[in-house]
C-alpha positions as CSV (number, residue, x, y, z in Angstrom):
1,M,-8.9,18.7,-15.6
2,E,-9.7,15.9,-13.1
3,E,-7.5,13.6,-15.3
4,D,-4.5,16.1,-15.2
5,K,-4.6,16.1,-11.4
6,K,-4.5,12.2,-11.2
7,K,-1.5,12.2,-13.6
8,K,0.3,14.8,-11.3
9,I,-0.4,12.8,-8.2
10,H,0.7,9.5,-9.9
11,H,3.9,11.4,-11.1
12,L,4.5,12.6,-7.6
13,L,4.2,9.1,-6.1
14,D,6.3,7.6,-8.7
15,E,9.2,10.2,-7.9
16,I,8.8,9.4,-4.2
17,Q,9.0,5.7,-4.7
18,R,12.1,6.2,-7.1
19,R,14.0,8.6,-4.7
20,D,12.9,7.4,-1.4
21,I,11.5,3.8,-1.1
22,D,11.1,4.0,2.9
23,R,9.0,7.2,2.7
24,Y,7.0,5.8,-0.1
25,M,6.4,2.5,1.9
26,E,5.6,4.5,4.9
27,M,2.9,6.5,3.0
28,C,1.3,3.4,1.7
29,Y,1.4,1.8,5.1
30,E,-0.4,5.0,6.7
31,S,-3.0,5.1,3.9
32,I,-3.9,1.5,4.2
33,I,-4.0,1.5,8.1
34,Q,-6.1,4.7,8.1
35,Y,-8.6,3.5,5.5
36,P,-8.5,-0.3,5.5
37,N,-11.8,-0.4,3.8
38,Q,-10.7,1.5,0.8
39,I,-8.4,-1.6,0.0
40,L,-11.0,-4.3,0.9
41,E,-13.7,-2.6,-1.0
42,Y,-11.7,-1.6,-4.1
43,E,-12.9,-3.8,-7.0
44,D,-10.6,-2.3,-9.9
45,I,-7.9,-4.6,-8.7
46,S,-8.0,-8.3,-8.3
47,T,-7.6,-9.9,-4.9
48,K,-4.3,-11.6,-6.1
49,S,-3.1,-8.1,-7.0
50,K,-4.0,-6.5,-3.5
51,I,-2.4,-9.5,-1.8
52,G,0.8,-9.1,-3.8
53,A,0.9,-5.3,-3.2
54,L,0.4,-6.1,0.4
55,D,3.1,-8.8,0.4
56,N,5.5,-6.3,-1.1
57,I,4.9,-3.7,1.7
58,I,5.1,-6.4,4.4
59,N,8.4,-7.7,3.1
60,H,9.9,-4.2,3.1
61,F,8.9,-3.5,6.8
62,E,10.2,-7.2,7.7
63,Q,13.6,-6.1,6.3
64,K,13.4,-3.2,8.7
65,D,12.3,-5.3,11.6
66,M,9.2,-3.2,12.0
67,F,7.1,-6.3,12.6
68,E,4.2,-4.4,14.4
69,K,3.5,-2.8,11.0
70,C,3.8,-6.3,9.4
71,H,1.2,-7.7,11.8
72,K,-1.3,-5.0,11.2
73,L,-0.9,-5.4,7.4
74,K,-1.2,-9.3,7.7
75,L,-4.6,-8.8,9.5
76,I,-5.9,-6.6,6.6
77,K,-4.6,-9.4,4.1
78,E,-6.6,-11.9,5.9
79,K,-9.7,-10.0,5.7
80,I,-9.0,-9.7,1.9
81,K,-8.6,-13.5,1.6
82,C,-12.0,-14.0,3.1
């Protein structure tokens, strides 16, 4: 049953990403800012992949001139590199 819930959530997130990238990136940003330790402590993904994902989100917000969000994400990115 738990695996079925995970699949539904993944499907929902994929749909949001496909239909509304701005909303998807905003959700990603809010999750990361609210729970930065989750990304810092998550061991199932390499440091390189975490940094790449953050770079994608940062790039999205740079294109939108949302530099305060970029700055907050860059601070988290620096913690990952340490």
